[in-house]
C-alpha positions in Angstrom: 0.0 0.4 -0.1 1.6 3.1 -0.5 1.8 5.9 2.1 1.6 9.6 2.5 4.8 11.2 2.5 7.4 13.6 2.4 7.4 13.7 -0.7 4.4 14.7 -2.0 4.3 17.0 0.3 6.8 18.9 -1.0 5.5 18.4 -4.8 2.8 20.1 -3.6 4.8 22.9 -2.5 5.8 22.9 -5.3 3.1 23.8 -7.5 2.2 26.2 -5.7 5.1 28.3 -5.9 5.0 27.6 -9.6 2.3 28.8 -9.7 3.1 31.5 -8.4 6.8 31.9 -10.3 4.2 31.2 -13.5 6.5 28.4 -14.4 6.6 24.6 -15.2 6.3 22.5 -11.3 10.0 20.2 -10.5 8.9 16.2 -11.7 7.7 14.6 -8.7 10.2 12.2 -6.6 7.6 9.0 -6.0 5.5 6.6 -8.2 2.4 6.8 -10.1 -0.1 5.2 -8.6 -3.9 5.2 -8.0 -5.7 6.3 -4.9 -8.5 9.1 -3.3 -7.0 11.5 -2.3 -6.9 15.0 -0.5 -4.6 19.0 0.5 -5.1 20.8 3.1 -3.2 23.7 3.6 -3.4 25.4 7.2 -1.6 28.8 8.2 0.1 29.5 11.0 0.3 32.9 12.8 2.4 33.4 15.7 3.2 30.5 16.8 -0.6 29.6 17.5 -2.9 26.5 16.6 -3.1 26.0 12.5 -5.9 27.5 11.4 -7.4 25.7 8.1 -6.4 27.8 4.8 -8.3 25.0 2.5 -8.9 21.8 1.8 -10.5 19.6 -1.2 -9.7 17.0 -2.9 -10.9 12.9 -4.4 -12.8 10.0 -2.9 -12.9 8.9 -6.4 -8.9 7.6 -7.0 -7.3 9.5 -9.5 -3.8 9.9 -10.8 -0.8 10.6 -7.6 0.6 12.8 -10.1 -1.8 15.0 -11.6 -4.5 14.6 -8.5 -1.8 16.8 -6.0 -1.1 19.5 -8.8 -4.4 19.9 -8.8 -5.6 19.6 -5.2 -2.5 21.3 -4.6 -4.0 24.3 -6.6 -7.6 23.8 -6.5 -7.7 24.2 -2.1 -5.1 27.0 -2.5 -6.9 28.8 -4.9 -11.0 28.1 -5.2 -11.9 26.6 -2.0 -15.1 28.7 -1.3 -14.3 28.4 2.9 -11.8 31.4 2.1 -9.9 34.1 0.1 -7.1 32.4 -2.5 -4.2 31.9 -0.3 -1.6 34.6 -1.9 2.5 34.1 -1.9 2.8 36.1 0.7 1.6 33.8 2.9 3.3 31.2 1.7 6.2 31.8 5.0 3.2 30.9 7.4 1.7 27.3 5.4 1.7 24.4 6.8 0.4 21.8 3.8 -0.7 17.7 4.5 -1.1 15.8 2.0 -3.4 12.1 3.0 -3.9 9.2 0.8 -7.8 7.5 1.6 -7.9 3.4 2.5 -9.8 0.8 4.1 -13.9 1.7 2.9 -16.4 0.1 4.6 -19.7 0.6 4.7 -20.9 1.2 8.1 -23.9 -0.5 10.3 -25.2 3.5 10.7 -24.1 6.9 12.3 -22.6 5.9 14.8 -20.7 3.0 13.2 -17.2 4.5 13.8 -14.5 6.0 16.1 -13.2 9.7 15.9 -9.1 9.7 15.6 -9.7 6.4 13.4 -11.9 7.2 10.4 -12.6 9.8 8.2 -16.5 10.1 7.5 -18.5 10.2 4.5 -22.4 10.5 4.9 -25.1 10.3 2.3 -28.8 11.8 3.0 -32.0 12.6 1.5 -32.6 16.6 2.8 -36.7 16.5 3.5 -37.2 19.9 2.5 -35.9 19.8 -0.6 -35.9 15.6 -1.5 -32.3 16.2 -2.8 -29.3 14.0 -1.9 -26.7 15.8 0.2 -23.2 14.3 1.1 -20.1 15.2 2.5 -17.3 14.3 4.4 -14.4 14.9 6.9 -10.3 13.5 7.4 -9.6 11.0 9.9 -8.1 14.5 11.7 -11.0 16.7 11.9 -13.5 14.9 14.9 -10.3 14.4 17.2 -8.9 18.1 16.0 -11.9 19.3 17.1 -12.5 17.5 20.3 -16.3 16.6 18.5 -18.0 13.6 19.7 -19.3 11.5 17.3 -22.9 12.7 17.5 -21.8 16.8 16.9 -18.8 15.7 14.1 -22.5 14.0 12.4 -24.3 17.3 13.1 -21.5 19.3 12.1 -21.5 17.1 8.4 -24.7 18.0 8.4 -24.4 21.4 8.1 -21.6 21.1 5.6 -23.8 18.7 3.8 -25.6 22.5 3.1 -28.9 21.1 4.8 -30.4 24.2 7.2 -33.6 22.7 8.6 -33.9 21.1 12.1 -31.3 17.6 12.5 -33.3 15.5 14.6 -32.1 11.6 15.7 -34.8 10.6 12.8 -32.6 12.3 9.9 -29.5 10.7 11.3 -30.6 7.8 11.1 -31.6 8.0 8.3 -27.2 9.3 7.0 -25.8 6.6 4.7 -22.1 6.3 5.9 -18.8 5.9 5.0 -15.8 5.3 6.8 -12.0 4.8 5.7 -8.8 5.5 7.0 -6.0 7.2 5.8 -2.4 7.9 5.9 -0.7 11.6 6.3 2.4 13.5 6.2 2.7 17.5 7.2 5.6 19.9 6.7 5.6 23.7 7.3 7.0 25.3 4.8 10.4 26.3 7.2 10.9 22.5 6.9 10.3 22.4 2.6 12.5 25.3 2.3 15.3 23.4 4.1 15.0 20.4 2.2 14.4 22.0 -1.4 18.2 24.0 -0.6 19.6 20.6 1.0 18.3 18.1 -2.1 18.8 21.2 -5.1 21.2 23.7 -3.2 19.4 26.2 -3.6 15.7 27.8 -1.3 13.0 28.3 -3.4 12.2 31.9 -4.7 9.1 34.1 -6.0 9.8 36.3 -8.6 13.2 35.8 -7.9 13.8 36.8 -4.3 14.3 34.4 -2.0 10.8 33.1 0.6 12.0 33.1 4.0 10.3 31.6 6.0 
């Protein structure tokens, strides 16, 4: 099984830096294969807790090279919850790549473990009779300190449902649980690593980026 690794995060940072420079992305240093994947950007200010800055991915298998390239940019620039990340924010960024594995159909909406499983919920909106769905990666509920029900209710809202959340609605949820491997790196670690392996730190418009 392929696991998330440092080179995948480096490729995501490379992709974003190359976007700002309007340059070709350096070739990745990992092998191609097909997996569901996500790219998450967070911003760290004054040593505080990292704050989400963008997260987009695919629950269906994608080629890792094109997938990480596409979602590195989509999560940084096109996550509708946030304004696009600007080049000046790079020194404060932390990137996490996730490769999703072990999909299972849950027996009910509580048949999963906080911190171990990511969850995908699907349900019919009782007000509009439309299908809604949303997902949280395995680390989200644990990081937020949520119980299972708090995570489910938050996910129902994320799916776009604005009506009353009842036990009856929860029981009608179809839940898929999954696991993931992930790797995180702060921008400063990326700069040090690139300098070590390429002999030169990354730059934007010819200006060296400082951590």
